[in-house]
N, C-alpha and C positions, 0 to 999 in steps of 0.2 A: 504494500499500500505506500503509495506515494503522500507524501504531507509537504507542507510548507513549516517546519519547524519556528516557532515564535523564538529567535536568538535575540538575545538584548544587545549583546555586543557592546556592552558596555563594563570596559577596560577598568575603568577605575573605581566601580564596587569590587568587581574581582582580584584588585591590587590591593584593596584594602581589608580582605576576606585573607586573603593571604598573609597580609602584612601582618594582623593580630595572630593568627591560629600560628605563626612561624614563632612569634615573641612569647605568646604561651605554654609554648615546648619547655620554655625555660622552667628548669627546678629551681628558679629565682621570682622575686616578685617584678611584675613591669610595670612602669610608671605610665599612666594612660596620656600624660603630655606628648609623647613619641607617634601617637598615633595621629595627631590633630590636623598636622597637613596631609594624612590620606584620607582624614574624614572629611578635609573641605574640599579634595579633589573629588569627591564622589557628589557633589553637588545633590543633596538629598532633600528628596521633595518634603520632608518633613522638618529642615532643617535649611530651609531655603535661603536665609539670613548668615548661614556660618562663617565668610569670607567679609562680612559688613562691620563695621567700628560700630555700629549700632546695634543692641542686643535684639536677641531672636526670643522675643517673650513667648510665643508660642511653643517654639522647640523645649526653652526652660522650663515651662510648666509641665509639657509632656513627659521630661526627665524627672520631675521632682515627683510628680504622679506615679511616678513605677519604680521610686525607691522608696525606703522609711524613711522618716523625720529625720532620722541619726544623721543622715546622707551628707549635711553641713560639717560633721564633725568627724568624717571618717579620714583614716590614713592609706586602710589597705581592703580590701573586698576580698575574702580567699571564698572560690566556688572548690562546691564537693558533692559527691553523688550521695552521701550517707555519712551516718555518724562512723563505721566504721573506716571510712577513706579520709575522715579529718584525722581521726587518732593516729593512725599510722602514718600521717607526717607532723607528729607532734601537738595539732593542735585536739586536746584531751579533750573531753566534759564540755564542749560548744555547747548542748544542749542545755547546760545550768546558767550560759550567758542568757541576756535580755530577749525574750520573741521579740521579735519588731513585724510590721507588716507594712505594705502598702496601699494606699488607694486604688492604684490601676493594675495591679498584677500581684498573682497568688504566688507565693514561693516562702517558703520555709528560712525563715534569716534571723540571725541570735546576733544581738552588737555587746560588747565586753565590756560598755560602758565606758568605753576611754577611746579609742579612735579604728578599732576593728572589727568587722563585718563579715559571718560564716552565712553563706548563703548555697542552701542545697539545688542542684540543677538537675533534669531530669534526662537531658539530650545538646547535643551541640547547638540547639535552635535556643540555648536560655543563654547561651555563649552570647550569639549574633546578635540577642536582645539586650543584652547587660552591656556589653562593652560599647555597642553606638552611642546608649544611653548615657554614659558616664564621661565618653569623650565631648557628646554635646553639652554636657551640663559642666564640663570643665571649663569650656569655651565660652560658654554664656556666661559663668560666675566669672572670668577674668574680664569681660569686658563691663561687668556690674560693677565688680570693684572698680574699675578706672572712673564709673561715673559715679559712686557713693562715696569713696573717698574725698570726700570737699567738707571744708570745718562748716561750713552752711546746713549742707545734707544731713553731716551727721549730727550736728546741732538739733536739728529737727526731728531726726528720729529718736534722739535721746529724750526730747520735750515726750512724744506720741508714748515712748515707752515708758515713761513714769508717770504721764498724765491721763492718758485715755487707754487703758488696757491692752495697748499692745498695736492693737491694729489702727493704721491713718484712715484717716474719713473724712467727709467735706471738707472743708478748705485746707486742712493737713494732705489730703489726698492730692489735690489739685496746686499744692505747693511743691510738695516731693516730685511731682509729675512736669512741673515746669522747672525744677531745679535740674532735676536729670533728663530732659528731653524723652522720658519714655513716657509712653500715652498713658491717659489715666485710665484708661479700661483695661490696660494692660498690668497697670498696678492694684489694678480693683480687682482683678484675676486672683493676683497672686494672693491677694490678701485672705479671698474666699478659701486658697488651700491652707496657708499658713495660720490662719486667723491669728489668739492672741500674740503667737511669737512673732508674726511679721516684723515689726519693727525689730527684735531683738536680733534676728536673722538676718536683715538687711545689713543692721549695726556689725555682724559677724563678718558678712561678706566685706563692707568698708573695710576693716579693718585689719583682719587677717589674710595671709596668703593660704590657700589648701593645693595640694598636689595629693592626687589619688593614684595609687598603685592597686594592682590586680594582679591574684594569683590564680591559676589553673591545679590543682591539686593532681587530677586523672581526668584522660579523657579519651581513652579506647572503647570501640563498643562494647565488650565485654564488662568493663565498668560499669556502663549506662544498661546491661541488660543484667550484672547483679542486682542493681540498684532496684530497677524493675521487678524483679523477682521477689527483693524483699518486699517491697511493698504491697503485692499482690499475696503475699503468705500474711502480710498482717490483716490484710481483707478476710481471707479462708479461715484465722484464728479469734473474728469477733462474730462470726457466724457459725457457730458449732453446733447450731439445729439445723443447717442449711449444707446438705452436700455439693459442692458447687459441681465434681467432674460429673454427677448424676442427672444433674438439670439441664435441659435448653434453656436461652437466654437469649435477649434481645436486649443488643447492645446500645446506648445512647448516650453520644456525648453534646452536652446542652451547660446548665450551669446548675446550682444547688439551689435554688429558689422556685424555678417554673414548674416544673413537674410537681414537687409536693404541696405545691400552692393548689395547683390544679387539681390533684387526687385526693387531698383533704379536705380543699373546701372550708378550711380554716377562715380566711375573712370573709369569706360568706356569712358565715354564723353569728360573727360580732360584728355585722354588718352598724349597729345601731350603737355600740361605744366606738367605732372607728369614726362613724358623723359626729356624736358628741367631741371627738379629740381634735377633726378637723374644725369643728366651730368654735371650738377653744384656745386651740393651738396654731391652727395650719396657717399659710399664707395665703391672703385674700385670693390670689388667683387660683389656688387648691380649689379654695370652699367654692367660687365661683365656678368652677369646673364640675365641680359635682352637684352644684344645685341643678347646671346646666342639662347634667344627665339627667338625673331625675326627672326633669323636667323637657328632655327630650327637647332642646334647644341644640343639643353638638350628636355627632351619629357616636361618639366615645364611649366604648364598654363599660360596663358597671364593674363587673369582676375585673377588668384588669388595673380600675381606678383604686379598686379596694384593696387589691396585693398590694398596688404600690404605698397604699397610704399605710396598708400595716406593717411597712419596713419601717414610716416615721414613726408609729406609734410603738415601736417595740426598741426604738433607739431612746425612747420615754421611759419606756416602762419593761425592766427584764424579765418580770412576771408574765406578762403576753407573752415572751418569747419561748419558757417553759412549757405554757399552756399549749401554745400552738405544737412544739415537739412532742407531745404528750398526743396529741389528736395525730401526728402523723404518723404515731406508731400504733394507736387506733386501725388507721388506714391502711396499714402494712409495712409501709417503707421503714427500712432500718438504716441510720446513716452510719457510715463510718469513716472516722478519720484518718488521714494520715498520719503516721507514726514513724520517726527515725529514718525518712525518707523524703523526697521530695513532696510537694504539696499540692497532692489531687484526692479530695473528697469520692468517695464513692456511695451512692444508694443502692441498693437491692430491695426490689418491689416483689414476692412472689404474686401473680397475677389472681390467684384464688384466694389472698388476702384481703384485696381493694373494699373497702366502703364505697359501692357503687351508689347508695342512696347520698350520701354527703358528698361527694365529688360534682366538679364543674358539672350543670348540666350541658354544655356545648362536647363533653366524652361521652355521652351518652349514645351508642349504637346500636343499632336493631341486634337484637338477642345477646347484650352485655352481660346480664344473668348467668349465661351457661359460662362465663367465665371460673367460677367454682370449681368446674372440672380440671381446669387447667395446672400443670407441673412447672410452668416456664416462669422466670426470671427475666425481670426490667434488670438492668443493671446500667445505671445512669453514672457516668464518671464526670466530674466538673472538668471541662475541655482540658486536655492538656496543648502547651505550646509549641508548634512544630513538630520535630522528628520524633516529641515524645509520644504522638499522636499513635507513630506506626509502634512504638516499644508496646504501648500500654496495651492496645487492640490484642497485637500477637500474642502476650504473654496471657491475655485473659482470654484467647481462642485456644492456646493448648492447655488449658486449664479447666474445662467444659465439658458437658457432653455433645451440646450442639450449639451451633448459632442461627438464630431462625429471623434475623434480622439485624442490618447495622443502618443506623439513625443518628445525622450528623445536624445539629445545630450551632453555626458558628456567627463569629462576626466578619464580617467585609467591610475593603474598599471598594466604591464603584464607581466607575469612570463615564458612567451614561444615566445615573439615578441621583435619588435626591437620600438624604440621612431618612432611614426609616422605611425606604422599598426592600422588600424582599427577591432573591435571587435565586435559582434554579436550575443549578447546572447540570451540562449532560455530555460536557469535554471540560477536563482539568486538565491542563499543564502544570509539571511538576519541575522547580526548578533546584529540588534536591537531586534526582533520577535523572531529569531533562524528559523522562517519559510524557505521553500526549495520551494519558487515558481516555478511552470511551465507554460508556455506560448505562446502564439503563436506567435513569433515576425515579424513583415508584412514585413520585411525588410531581403533580402539572401544578399550574396554576390554579385552577379552578378546586383544590385542594387546601388551599390557603388563604384566597383569596375572601371566601364569606366572613371569616375570622380576624381580615385587616382593616381597622378605620381609615388610619391617617396615610400609608403607604401604597406602593404600586405592585404588585407580583409579575418578577418576567421569570418565563420560563424559557427550558432550550438556550439556555446563555452558556458562557466558555468561560471557566475559569483557570487562574494564575494563580499557582502556590509559590509565593515569595518568602524566600530565607529570613527575613527579618524585615520588620517595621520600618526601620531608618535605611535600608538596604534597598532603596528606591529613590531614583530621581525622575525628573521628566522626559529625559532622552529615552528612558529604560520603561516607561510606563507607556510611552507613545507608539513605540515599536510593537509591543502585544494590543495595544487599542486598534491601531492598524490591521491586526492580524485579527482583529474580531474580539479579543477578550476584554471582558469588561470588568470581572470581578475579582479582586485581587484579595489574598487572605492565605491563612498559615497552616491549616490544619488537612485540607482534604487529599493534597496529593500523598502526602505519609500514610492516611485512614487509605486511600486507596491500593498503596501498596502494601499494605498489611493486608487488604483483604484478596490481592492476587496470590498472596502466599496460602491463604485457607483455602482457593480454590483450585491452585493449579500445585503440580507434585515441585515446584523448585522456587528458587530464592527470586524475587522481583529482576525484571533487567533493568538495564539502563540506555536511557537515547532512544527508544522505540516508541513507536503508537502500539499502546495495548490494549488489547479489546476485552471487555470486562461485560459484554452482553450474555444475557443468560445467565447470572448468577443462579447457583442455585436457592439464594435467598433475597428478600428485599433488600436493596440499598438506596437511601434516599439520604439529599445533602441540602439543607435549606441554609441557604448565608442571608443577613438582616445587614445592610449599610450602617455603619459609623462612620464613615470617613469619607468625603470627596476629597479625595488627592491632588483634581487640577485644578481643584481652588487653593492656591498657593497658600501654603501659611494654617490654612483652616483644617483641625484636626481635632483628636477629643483631649488633646491640650489647651484649646482654644476655647471649646464648647464642651457641653454635656450634654449626652444622649435625656439624662432625667427622665421625667413623666411621660412622655412621647416615645422613648426607648422603649419601652416596656411593650408597647403595642404589637411591633415585630416580634419581640418574644414568644409571648404568648398565643402569638397566631401562628407561627410555628411550631410551638409544642403542642397545642392543639392538635394539628395536623398527625403528628408524630405520633403521639398516643391513639387517634383515632386507627391511625394506620396499625398500631400494633395490636389495636383490638380484634381489627377485622380479620388481619392475617391469622391471629390465634383461633378465633372462633374456625376459620377455614379447616385450621390443625381439627380442631375438636371434633369437627363436621366430619372426618373423612372417616 
């Protein structure tokens, strides 16, 4: 079969990759500043002003959202696959350090309280994510120091720190923006991230230099496979009553909230309490949206709104979280947290245990009550990053009786749509293997559109799996766009490589057209748009999906769960 291979021809990106992988082979730590020039030459679409004197605040915010808040105190980031790997290299008891998290990334990380951060990684995709983030941060921090290290700016920041709760607002925000020539809206976005620590963190940037180094403790394929095996063994230990090798499964890759919210229906059962909370504590926009939904003035989903508001309520009242988890257990949902390895939570749901009366009514398919006869499980993993998807799927496939379906919900950048749209690919080009995968996506637009309010569903799309979010530039994207690839994401290619090895008697190939039509089980991939990279500098560092990001998340999960129920009912009827 002939094909036009979508080749980016971007030597700058490839040079950047080769540079940091060669440096990370060292047994010593590597200073991030050695990568700055290679990073700038890449002309990343997420870092459009890397080589400009003015700060690229979108890139800076993107970076600080994806690293723990202690980032400004760090001298060294150590990457390893497991607690054993850290111990073997002299970093004993890293899990006794302070656990820290980042708003925009799920990685188990531990801060020593001084200047070191231990980070658990699941695959080389974590390296392709962490390194460019740190380089972008280092570049922009240097620019900010030049602008902030002035007597009048420091005095204003000290005044804000001492008298206004630490966060510039009103006139002080305008004054700082004028003094530094940083747009007011950019200052405001940083304030939203840092809150009461804003003035203190800006003062730290102004008054101190920071040089970050990074060290990779192990990086062979065997190291990643061992870490994945330990992760799955931990899952099995948490499920003593479920013999995984004897049970068929439906594999789902999504998030930790949409599937359990839909199956338990907890938010729907406490609507009165959520309504009271919104009226007493919610923003004016949130209150108006809820009233408009009730009065049918807007097309929004009442259920999706309640799931969103539930999260706000839980932040204010931890007892609500405990009650939700109890209702999830009643609904047959078992949560298994990650331990001593990378941070991927698993949810296991025996289909026969689901409380069909309590769940979201959009899930009710004809004959659903017959699922009490099923011995199958839903295994939902909190979507892994990049190549970790291949590691996770192949490990699970080796340790269960049968896979009856693989369903992927994930974020993507769209080159032809808007944030909130849903894209359904039938072709995926994988930059990891250079394979172009052709497959029957079990979903069509009509499966999702009835549940999507604000966006558009586009099926028969072509997706490109990229190695990292920063590892793209306009030239790179334009080549794929001309070839008809408009859906850019990070997991579909690795998942399809795993599926290939589940249905073929050999390892996945490289640089080939791979025909995965007529798979023995359904394969469904649904992507919702979270970025529009052709809008320069407009990424999730510059904006937030917020409430309207819930719409495609729940629309795609409703479609996935309905597909699972219908497939399993077909199995029962055989």
